[in-house]
All heavy atoms as TSV, in Angstrom:
chain	resi	resn	atom	element	x	y	z
A	1	MET	N	N	14.098	-1.712	13.411
A	1	MET	CA	C	12.949	-2.472	12.939
A	1	MET	C	C	11.778	-2.260	13.886
A	1	MET	O	O	11.940	-2.145	15.085
A	1	MET	CB	C	13.313	-3.944	12.833
A	1	MET	CG	C	12.170	-4.793	12.337
A	1	MET	SD	S	12.715	-6.460	11.957
A	1	MET	CE	C	12.160	-6.523	10.292
A	2	ASP	N	N	10.589	-2.244	13.326
A	2	ASP	CA	C	9.370	-2.040	14.085
A	2	ASP	C	C	9.119	-3.238	15.003
A	2	ASP	O	O	9.139	-4.382	14.551
A	2	ASP	CB	C	8.209	-1.868	13.105
A	2	ASP	CG	C	7.055	-1.088	13.679
A	2	ASP	OD1	O	7.106	-0.723	14.859
A	2	ASP	OD2	O	6.093	-0.837	12.939
A	3	PRO	N	N	8.865	-3.012	16.305
A	3	PRO	CA	C	8.658	-4.134	17.213
A	3	PRO	C	C	7.379	-4.912	16.928
A	3	PRO	O	O	7.292	-6.091	17.222
A	3	PRO	CB	C	8.620	-3.484	18.594
A	3	PRO	CG	C	8.286	-2.068	18.347
A	3	PRO	CD	C	8.807	-1.741	16.976
A	4	VAL	N	N	6.376	-4.256	16.390
A	4	VAL	CA	C	5.118	-4.922	16.052
A	4	VAL	C	C	4.874	-4.729	14.559
A	4	VAL	O	O	4.392	-3.692	14.132
A	4	VAL	CB	C	3.930	-4.338	16.857
A	4	VAL	CG1	C	2.644	-5.061	16.518
A	4	VAL	CG2	C	4.210	-4.394	18.343
A	5	PRO	N	N	5.234	-5.708	13.741
A	5	PRO	CA	C	5.052	-5.535	12.290
A	5	PRO	C	C	3.571	-5.440	11.919
A	5	PRO	O	O	2.731	-6.149	12.472
A	5	PRO	CB	C	5.683	-6.775	11.691
A	5	PRO	CG	C	5.832	-7.743	12.802
A	5	PRO	CD	C	5.794	-6.988	14.093
A	6	VAL	N	N	3.278	-4.542	11.025
A	6	VAL	CA	C	1.915	-4.339	10.536
A	6	VAL	C	C	1.795	-5.077	9.210
A	6	VAL	O	O	2.687	-4.972	8.365
A	6	VAL	CB	C	1.630	-2.831	10.341
A	6	VAL	CG1	C	0.246	-2.605	9.786
A	6	VAL	CG2	C	1.830	-2.081	11.641
A	7	PRO	N	N	0.709	-5.822	9.019
A	7	PRO	CA	C	0.556	-6.525	7.740
A	7	PRO	C	C	0.549	-5.543	6.563
A	7	PRO	O	O	0.026	-4.432	6.672
A	7	PRO	CB	C	-0.793	-7.222	7.859
A	7	PRO	CG	C	-1.172	-7.155	9.290
A	7	PRO	CD	C	-0.408	-6.036	9.914
A	8	GLU	N	N	1.131	-5.969	5.471
A	8	GLU	CA	C	1.162	-5.133	4.274
A	8	GLU	C	C	-0.253	-4.980	3.720
A	8	GLU	O	O	-0.969	-5.973	3.598
A	8	GLU	CB	C	2.068	-5.797	3.250
A	8	GLU	CG	C	2.266	-4.982	2.011
A	8	GLU	CD	C	3.352	-5.566	1.151
A	8	GLU	OE1	O	4.518	-5.263	1.410
A	8	GLU	OE2	O	3.026	-6.331	0.243
A	9	PRO	N	N	-0.667	-3.746	3.392
A	9	PRO	CA	C	-2.031	-3.561	2.881
A	9	PRO	C	C	-2.168	-4.073	1.452
A	9	PRO	O	O	-1.235	-3.988	0.651
A	9	PRO	CB	C	-2.221	-2.046	2.933
A	9	PRO	CG	C	-0.846	-1.494	2.765
A	9	PRO	CD	C	0.060	-2.480	3.461
A	10	ASP	N	N	-3.333	-4.615	1.154
A	10	ASP	CA	C	-3.654	-5.024	-0.213
A	10	ASP	C	C	-4.269	-3.839	-0.932
A	10	ASP	O	O	-5.066	-3.104	-0.339
A	10	ASP	CB	C	-4.662	-6.176	-0.211
A	10	ASP	CG	C	-4.067	-7.460	0.341
A	10	ASP	OD1	O	-2.877	-7.706	0.093
A	10	ASP	OD2	O	-4.800	-8.201	1.015
A	11	PRO	N	N	-3.943	-3.644	-2.205
A	11	PRO	CA	C	-4.600	-2.568	-2.953
A	11	PRO	C	C	-6.086	-2.898	-3.116
A	11	PRO	O	O	-6.460	-4.070	-3.234
A	11	PRO	CB	C	-3.877	-2.544	-4.292
A	11	PRO	CG	C	-3.161	-3.844	-4.389
A	11	PRO	CD	C	-2.967	-4.362	-3.010
A	12	VAL	N	N	-6.912	-1.870	-3.097
A	12	VAL	CA	C	-8.344	-2.069	-3.288
A	12	VAL	C	C	-8.581	-2.441	-4.750
A	12	VAL	O	O	-8.116	-1.734	-5.656
A	12	VAL	CB	C	-9.127	-0.799	-2.903
A	12	VAL	CG1	C	-10.598	-0.924	-3.257
A	12	VAL	CG2	C	-8.955	-0.512	-1.417
A	13	PRO	N	N	-9.261	-3.559	-4.998
A	13	PRO	CA	C	-9.510	-3.984	-6.382
A	13	PRO	C	C	-10.227	-2.894	-7.186
A	13	PRO	O	O	-11.173	-2.270	-6.704
A	13	PRO	CB	C	-10.407	-5.214	-6.227
A	13	PRO	CG	C	-10.156	-5.707	-4.840
A	13	PRO	CD	C	-9.847	-4.483	-4.024
A	14	GLY	N	N	-9.728	-2.661	-8.384
A	14	GLY	CA	C	-10.342	-1.682	-9.270
A	14	GLY	C	C	-9.895	-0.249	-9.042
A	14	GLY	O	O	-10.307	0.655	-9.767
A	15	CYS	N	N	-9.055	-0.006	-8.038
A	15	CYS	CA	C	-8.586	1.355	-7.759
A	15	CYS	C	C	-7.253	1.569	-8.470
A	15	CYS	O	O	-6.251	0.913	-8.148
A	15	CYS	CB	C	-8.435	1.570	-6.251
A	15	CYS	SG	S	-7.765	3.210	-5.845
A	16	ASP	N	N	-7.239	2.491	-9.417
A	16	ASP	CA	C	-6.017	2.773	-10.179
A	16	ASP	C	C	-4.896	3.319	-9.298
A	16	ASP	O	O	-3.727	3.009	-9.507
A	16	ASP	CB	C	-6.308	3.759	-11.308
A	16	ASP	CG	C	-7.197	3.178	-12.389
A	16	ASP	OD1	O	-7.265	1.936	-12.500
A	16	ASP	OD2	O	-7.823	3.964	-13.123
A	17	VAL	N	N	-5.251	4.136	-8.313
A	17	VAL	CA	C	-4.238	4.718	-7.427
A	17	VAL	C	C	-3.579	3.618	-6.601
A	17	VAL	O	O	-2.352	3.544	-6.511
A	17	VAL	CB	C	-4.858	5.805	-6.517
A	17	VAL	CG1	C	-3.861	6.282	-5.471
A	17	VAL	CG2	C	-5.358	6.977	-7.346
A	18	CYS	N	N	-4.383	2.747	-6.003
A	18	CYS	CA	C	-3.833	1.653	-5.193
A	18	CYS	C	C	-2.987	0.708	-6.053
A	18	CYS	O	O	-1.934	0.247	-5.620
A	18	CYS	CB	C	-4.952	0.866	-4.517
A	18	CYS	SG	S	-5.699	1.729	-3.126
A	19	THR	N	N	-3.446	0.448	-7.262
A	19	THR	CA	C	-2.698	-0.426	-8.166
A	19	THR	C	C	-1.344	0.187	-8.501
A	19	THR	O	O	-0.309	-0.496	-8.469
A	19	THR	CB	C	-3.503	-0.691	-9.448
A	19	THR	OG1	O	-4.735	-1.340	-9.087
A	19	THR	CG2	C	-2.742	-1.556	-10.422
A	20	ALA	N	N	-1.320	1.482	-8.781
A	20	ALA	CA	C	-0.058	2.162	-9.096
A	20	ALA	C	C	0.876	2.163	-7.887
A	20	ALA	O	O	2.084	1.942	-8.025
A	20	ALA	CB	C	-0.336	3.594	-9.551
A	21	LEU	N	N	0.323	2.373	-6.699
A	21	LEU	CA	C	1.149	2.354	-5.490
A	21	LEU	C	C	1.717	0.957	-5.226
A	21	LEU	O	O	2.866	0.823	-4.802
A	21	LEU	CB	C	0.339	2.838	-4.287
A	21	LEU	CG	C	0.076	4.345	-4.235
A	21	LEU	CD1	C	-1.020	4.667	-3.229
A	21	LEU	CD2	C	1.358	5.104	-3.916
A	22	ALA	N	N	0.925	-0.076	-5.483
A	22	ALA	CA	C	1.411	-1.444	-5.296
A	22	ALA	C	C	2.542	-1.753	-6.278
A	22	ALA	O	O	3.530	-2.412	-5.912
A	22	ALA	CB	C	0.265	-2.438	-5.464
A	23	ARG	N	N	2.432	-1.269	-7.498
A	23	ARG	CA	C	3.512	-1.467	-8.479
A	23	ARG	C	C	4.770	-0.711	-8.054
A	23	ARG	O	O	5.879	-1.226	-8.168
A	23	ARG	CB	C	3.059	-0.990	-9.856
A	23	ARG	CG	C	2.106	-1.936	-10.523
A	23	ARG	CD	C	1.786	-1.480	-11.938
A	23	ARG	NE	N	0.764	-2.314	-12.505
A	23	ARG	CZ	C	-0.292	-1.869	-13.170
A	23	ARG	NH1	N	-0.441	-0.577	-13.370
A	23	ARG	NH2	N	-1.186	-2.700	-13.642
A	24	GLN	N	N	4.577	0.507	-7.582
A	24	GLN	CA	C	5.720	1.310	-7.122
A	24	GLN	C	C	6.378	0.631	-5.924
A	24	GLN	O	O	7.611	0.604	-5.819
A	24	GLN	CB	C	5.246	2.715	-6.746
A	24	GLN	CG	C	6.354	3.644	-6.347
A	24	GLN	CD	C	5.863	5.042	-6.019
A	24	GLN	OE1	O	4.692	5.368	-6.189
A	24	GLN	NE2	N	6.749	5.873	-5.535
A	25	ARG	N	N	5.579	0.079	-5.032
A	25	ARG	CA	C	6.106	-0.635	-3.862
A	25	ARG	C	C	6.948	-1.836	-4.299
A	25	ARG	O	O	8.048	-2.046	-3.786
A	25	ARG	CB	C	4.928	-1.077	-2.987
A	25	ARG	CG	C	5.308	-1.921	-1.802
A	25	ARG	CD	C	4.104	-2.290	-0.981
A	25	ARG	NE	N	3.177	-3.147	-1.691
A	25	ARG	CZ	C	1.947	-3.415	-1.306
A	25	ARG	NH1	N	1.450	-2.883	-0.200
A	25	ARG	NH2	N	1.181	-4.213	-2.015
A	26	ALA	N	N	6.444	-2.607	-5.261
A	26	ALA	CA	C	7.176	-3.778	-5.758
A	26	ALA	C	C	8.490	-3.367	-6.412
A	26	ALA	O	O	9.532	-4.006	-6.209
A	26	ALA	CB	C	6.313	-4.559	-6.738
A	27	ALA	N	N	8.459	-2.290	-7.187
A	27	ALA	CA	C	9.676	-1.811	-7.844
A	27	ALA	C	C	10.697	-1.337	-6.807
A	27	ALA	O	O	11.895	-1.589	-6.945
A	27	ALA	CB	C	9.338	-0.683	-8.818
A	28	ALA	N	N	10.221	-0.666	-5.771
A	28	ALA	CA	C	11.118	-0.186	-4.715
A	28	ALA	C	C	11.770	-1.367	-3.999
A	28	ALA	O	O	12.978	-1.366	-3.737
A	28	ALA	CB	C	10.350	0.688	-3.731
A	29	ARG	N	N	10.986	-2.370	-3.690
A	29	ARG	CA	C	11.538	-3.558	-3.016
A	29	ARG	C	C	12.569	-4.261	-3.896
A	29	ARG	O	O	13.557	-4.781	-3.397
A	29	ARG	CB	C	10.418	-4.526	-2.686
A	29	ARG	CG	C	9.635	-4.093	-1.504
A	29	ARG	CD	C	9.334	-5.260	-0.592
A	29	ARG	NE	N	8.722	-4.743	0.602
A	29	ARG	CZ	C	7.418	-4.628	0.776
A	29	ARG	NH1	N	6.592	-5.044	-0.143
A	29	ARG	NH2	N	6.943	-4.120	1.879
A	30	ALA	N	N	12.318	-4.276	-5.201
A	30	ALA	CA	C	13.217	-4.964	-6.130
A	30	ALA	C	C	14.624	-4.364	-6.120
A	30	ALA	O	O	15.595	-5.056	-6.399
A	30	ALA	CB	C	12.647	-4.947	-7.544
A	31	VAL	N	N	14.716	-3.077	-5.778
A	31	VAL	CA	C	16.028	-2.425	-5.723
A	31	VAL	C	C	16.487	-2.165	-4.281
A	31	VAL	O	O	17.439	-1.438	-4.046
A	31	VAL	CB	C	16.051	-1.106	-6.550
A	31	VAL	CG1	C	15.810	-1.398	-8.014
A	31	VAL	CG2	C	15.061	-0.095	-6.010
A	32	GLY	N	N	15.759	-2.745	-3.322
A	32	GLY	CA	C	16.155	-2.627	-1.924
A	32	GLY	C	C	15.796	-1.318	-1.258
A	32	GLY	O	O	16.365	-0.960	-0.233
A	33	ASP	N	N	14.843	-0.587	-1.819
A	33	ASP	CA	C	14.434	0.714	-1.276
A	33	ASP	C	C	13.247	0.522	-0.326
A	33	ASP	O	O	12.097	0.718	-0.698
A	33	ASP	CB	C	14.077	1.660	-2.422
A	33	ASP	CG	C	13.726	3.059	-1.954
A	33	ASP	OD1	O	13.666	3.308	-0.736
A	33	ASP	OD2	O	13.489	3.913	-2.831
A	34	GLN	N	N	13.558	0.131	0.911
A	34	GLN	CA	C	12.504	-0.133	1.891
A	34	GLN	C	C	11.764	1.133	2.297
A	34	GLN	O	O	10.576	1.080	2.625
A	34	GLN	CB	C	13.087	-0.814	3.134
A	34	GLN	CG	C	13.431	-2.265	2.901
A	34	GLN	CD	C	12.213	-3.083	2.475
A	34	GLN	OE1	O	12.068	-3.432	1.314
A	34	GLN	NE2	N	11.360	-3.386	3.403
A	35	THR	N	N	12.423	2.279	2.284
A	35	THR	CA	C	11.771	3.534	2.663
A	35	THR	C	C	10.614	3.836	1.731
A	35	THR	O	O	9.509	4.153	2.176
A	35	THR	CB	C	12.789	4.696	2.654
A	35	THR	OG1	O	13.834	4.392	3.584
A	35	THR	CG2	C	12.128	6.012	3.036
A	36	THR	N	N	10.837	3.728	0.431
A	36	THR	CA	C	9.773	3.976	-0.536
A	36	THR	C	C	8.686	2.920	-0.424
A	36	THR	O	O	7.497	3.239	-0.511
A	36	THR	CB	C	10.330	4.038	-1.970
A	36	THR	OG1	O	11.258	5.128	-2.038
A	36	THR	CG2	C	9.234	4.252	-2.997
A	37	ALA	N	N	9.057	1.673	-0.191
A	37	ALA	CA	C	8.068	0.603	-0.031
A	37	ALA	C	C	7.157	0.892	1.158
A	37	ALA	O	O	5.929	0.747	1.069
A	37	ALA	CB	C	8.760	-0.744	0.125
A	38	ILE	N	N	7.733	1.332	2.260
A	38	ILE	CA	C	6.942	1.677	3.448
A	38	ILE	C	C	6.045	2.878	3.163
A	38	ILE	O	O	4.878	2.898	3.553
A	38	ILE	CB	C	7.864	1.942	4.654
A	38	ILE	CG1	C	8.509	0.630	5.093
A	38	ILE	CG2	C	7.102	2.588	5.804
A	38	ILE	CD1	C	9.652	0.798	6.079
A	39	ASP	N	N	6.582	3.879	2.474
A	39	ASP	CA	C	5.774	5.049	2.110
A	39	ASP	C	C	4.572	4.641	1.264
A	39	ASP	O	O	3.466	5.161	1.446
A	39	ASP	CB	C	6.613	6.080	1.365
A	39	ASP	CG	C	7.613	6.795	2.262
A	39	ASP	OD1	O	7.485	6.706	3.504
A	39	ASP	OD2	O	8.523	7.443	1.711
A	40	CYS	N	N	4.769	3.712	0.341
A	40	CYS	CA	C	3.663	3.225	-0.495
A	40	CYS	C	C	2.613	2.523	0.359
A	40	CYS	O	O	1.405	2.699	0.143
A	40	CYS	CB	C	4.180	2.293	-1.582
A	40	CYS	SG	S	5.131	3.130	-2.864
A	41	ASN	N	N	3.057	1.720	1.325
A	41	ASN	CA	C	2.113	1.058	2.223
A	41	ASN	C	C	1.261	2.070	2.976
A	41	ASN	O	O	0.042	1.911	3.108
A	41	ASN	CB	C	2.854	0.173	3.231
A	41	ASN	CG	C	3.354	-1.104	2.618
A	41	ASN	OD1	O	2.863	-1.556	1.589
A	41	ASN	ND2	N	4.340	-1.699	3.255
A	42	ILE	N	N	1.887	3.124	3.461
A	42	ILE	CA	C	1.159	4.172	4.178
A	42	ILE	C	C	0.135	4.824	3.261
A	42	ILE	O	O	-1.024	5.033	3.645
A	42	ILE	CB	C	2.142	5.218	4.751
A	42	ILE	CG1	C	2.975	4.577	5.861
A	42	ILE	CG2	C	1.398	6.450	5.256
A	42	ILE	CD1	C	4.176	5.391	6.293
A	43	GLU	N	N	0.535	5.139	2.039
A	43	GLU	CA	C	-0.386	5.772	1.094
A	43	GLU	C	C	-1.557	4.850	0.739
A	43	GLU	O	O	-2.692	5.306	0.626
A	43	GLU	CB	C	0.351	6.205	-0.173
A	43	GLU	CG	C	1.298	7.365	0.042
A	43	GLU	CD	C	0.597	8.621	0.522
A	43	GLU	OE1	O	-0.505	8.945	0.029
A	43	GLU	OE2	O	1.150	9.287	1.415
A	44	ILE	N	N	-1.285	3.559	0.568
A	44	ILE	CA	C	-2.368	2.619	0.266
A	44	ILE	C	C	-3.361	2.589	1.427
A	44	ILE	O	O	-4.577	2.620	1.224
A	44	ILE	CB	C	-1.824	1.200	-0.036
A	44	ILE	CG1	C	-1.081	1.207	-1.370
A	44	ILE	CG2	C	-2.960	0.176	-0.063
A	44	ILE	CD1	C	-0.293	-0.075	-1.654
A	45	ARG	N	N	-2.849	2.547	2.663
A	45	ARG	CA	C	-3.740	2.532	3.832
A	45	ARG	C	C	-4.561	3.808	3.946
A	45	ARG	O	O	-5.717	3.772	4.353
A	45	ARG	CB	C	-2.926	2.365	5.118
A	45	ARG	CG	C	-2.528	0.975	5.396
A	45	ARG	CD	C	-1.917	0.845	6.799
A	45	ARG	NE	N	-1.196	-0.389	6.860
A	45	ARG	CZ	C	0.107	-0.524	6.652
A	45	ARG	NH1	N	0.852	0.531	6.390
A	45	ARG	NH2	N	0.677	-1.701	6.701
A	46	ARG	N	N	-3.983	4.932	3.622
A	46	ARG	CA	C	-4.655	6.234	3.801
A	46	ARG	C	C	-5.513	6.652	2.612
A	46	ARG	O	O	-6.307	7.585	2.744
A	46	ARG	CB	C	-3.618	7.321	4.060
A	46	ARG	CG	C	-2.958	7.180	5.395
A	46	ARG	CD	C	-2.005	8.308	5.626
A	46	ARG	NE	N	-1.404	8.208	6.954
A	46	ARG	CZ	C	-0.444	8.990	7.392
A	46	ARG	NH1	N	0.049	9.938	6.618
A	46	ARG	NH2	N	0.035	8.839	8.602
A	47	HIS	N	N	-5.341	5.991	1.471
A	47	HIS	CA	C	-6.081	6.398	0.277
A	47	HIS	C	C	-7.580	6.199	0.513
A	47	HIS	O	O	-8.008	5.103	0.866
A	47	HIS	CB	C	-5.615	5.579	-0.936
A	47	HIS	CG	C	-6.286	5.958	-2.206
A	47	HIS	ND1	N	-6.055	7.164	-2.830
A	47	HIS	CD2	C	-7.199	5.310	-2.957
A	47	HIS	CE1	C	-6.799	7.223	-3.915
A	47	HIS	NE2	N	-7.494	6.112	-4.004
A	48	PRO	N	N	-8.376	7.259	0.332
A	48	PRO	CA	C	-9.812	7.147	0.625
A	48	PRO	C	C	-10.569	6.361	-0.447
A	48	PRO	O	O	-10.260	6.447	-1.632
A	48	PRO	CB	C	-10.275	8.602	0.649
A	48	PRO	CG	C	-9.322	9.324	-0.248
A	48	PRO	CD	C	-8.001	8.595	-0.108
A	49	HIS	N	N	-11.531	5.587	0.021
A	49	HIS	CA	C	-12.431	4.855	-0.863
A	49	HIS	C	C	-13.836	4.979	-0.303
A	49	HIS	O	O	-14.006	5.021	0.916
A	49	HIS	CB	C	-12.046	3.372	-0.930
A	49	HIS	CG	C	-10.695	3.158	-1.515
A	49	HIS	ND1	N	-9.579	2.975	-0.738
A	49	HIS	CD2	C	-10.275	3.132	-2.800
A	49	HIS	CE1	C	-8.530	2.849	-1.530
A	49	HIS	NE2	N	-8.917	2.950	-2.781
A	50	PRO	N	N	-14.829	5.022	-1.182
A	50	PRO	CA	C	-16.203	5.109	-0.674
A	50	PRO	C	C	-16.544	3.871	0.155
A	50	PRO	O	O	-16.066	2.782	-0.128
A	50	PRO	CB	C	-17.066	5.173	-1.922
A	50	PRO	CG	C	-16.151	5.128	-3.094
A	50	PRO	CD	C	-14.752	4.995	-2.617
A	51	LYS	N	N	-17.374	4.064	1.164
A	51	LYS	CA	C	-17.822	2.942	1.983
A	51	LYS	C	C	-18.779	2.090	1.163
A	51	LYS	O	O	-19.593	2.601	0.412
A	51	LYS	CB	C	-18.549	3.429	3.233
A	51	LYS	CG	C	-17.689	4.264	4.148
A	51	LYS	CD	C	-16.706	3.416	4.886
A	51	LYS	CE	C	-15.898	4.271	5.839
A	51	LYS	NZ	N	-14.721	3.658	6.305
A	52	ARG	N	N	-18.641	0.773	1.303
A	52	ARG	CA	C	-19.545	-0.146	0.615
A	52	ARG	C	C	-20.785	-0.364	1.467
A	52	ARG	O	O	-20.725	-0.328	2.692
A	52	ARG	CB	C	-18.856	-1.485	0.378
A	52	ARG	CG	C	-17.704	-1.395	-0.578
A	52	ARG	CD	C	-17.100	-2.750	-0.779
A	52	ARG	NE	N	-15.947	-2.663	-1.659
A	52	ARG	CZ	C	-15.149	-3.652	-1.903
A	52	ARG	NH1	N	-15.346	-4.828	-1.371
A	52	ARG	NH2	N	-14.124	-3.509	-2.725
A	53	GLU	N	N	-21.911	-0.626	0.821
A	53	GLU	CA	C	-23.139	-0.902	1.565
A	53	GLU	C	C	-22.958	-2.138	2.415
A	53	GLU	O	O	-22.301	-3.092	2.002
A	53	GLU	CB	C	-24.307	-1.127	0.594
A	53	GLU	CG	C	-24.915	0.160	0.106
A	53	GLU	CD	C	-26.166	-0.085	-0.696
A	53	GLU	OE1	O	-27.005	-0.899	-0.258
A	53	GLU	OE2	O	-26.292	0.546	-1.738
A	54	GLY	N	N	-23.556	-2.113	3.596
A	54	GLY	CA	C	-23.486	-3.262	4.473
A	54	GLY	C	C	-22.252	-3.276	5.349
A	54	GLY	O	O	-22.048	-4.196	6.114
A	55	ARG	N	N	-21.424	-2.243	5.267
A	55	ARG	CA	C	-20.206	-2.189	6.108
A	55	ARG	C	C	-20.285	-1.029	7.039
A	55	ARG	O	O	-20.779	-0.027	6.846
A	55	ARG	CB	C	-18.956	-2.066	5.248
A	55	ARG	CG	C	-18.652	-3.349	4.583
A	55	ARG	CD	C	-17.297	-3.261	3.968
A	55	ARG	NE	N	-16.981	-4.565	3.397
A	55	ARG	CZ	C	-15.824	-4.850	2.919
A	55	ARG	NH1	N	-14.853	-3.989	2.927
A	55	ARG	NH2	N	-15.588	-6.026	2.409
């Protein structure tokens, strides 16, 4: 187990890719597949999104 747990990323609202990854993550967890759930978290964090104004 990771000594410093990282918070689970939230999918970016309106992003179809993030939404699909979040669904895949939930399905993986439902069957006890933590490896796939972690992979989905990594992909959600790394998925590029345009910068919003003011940030």
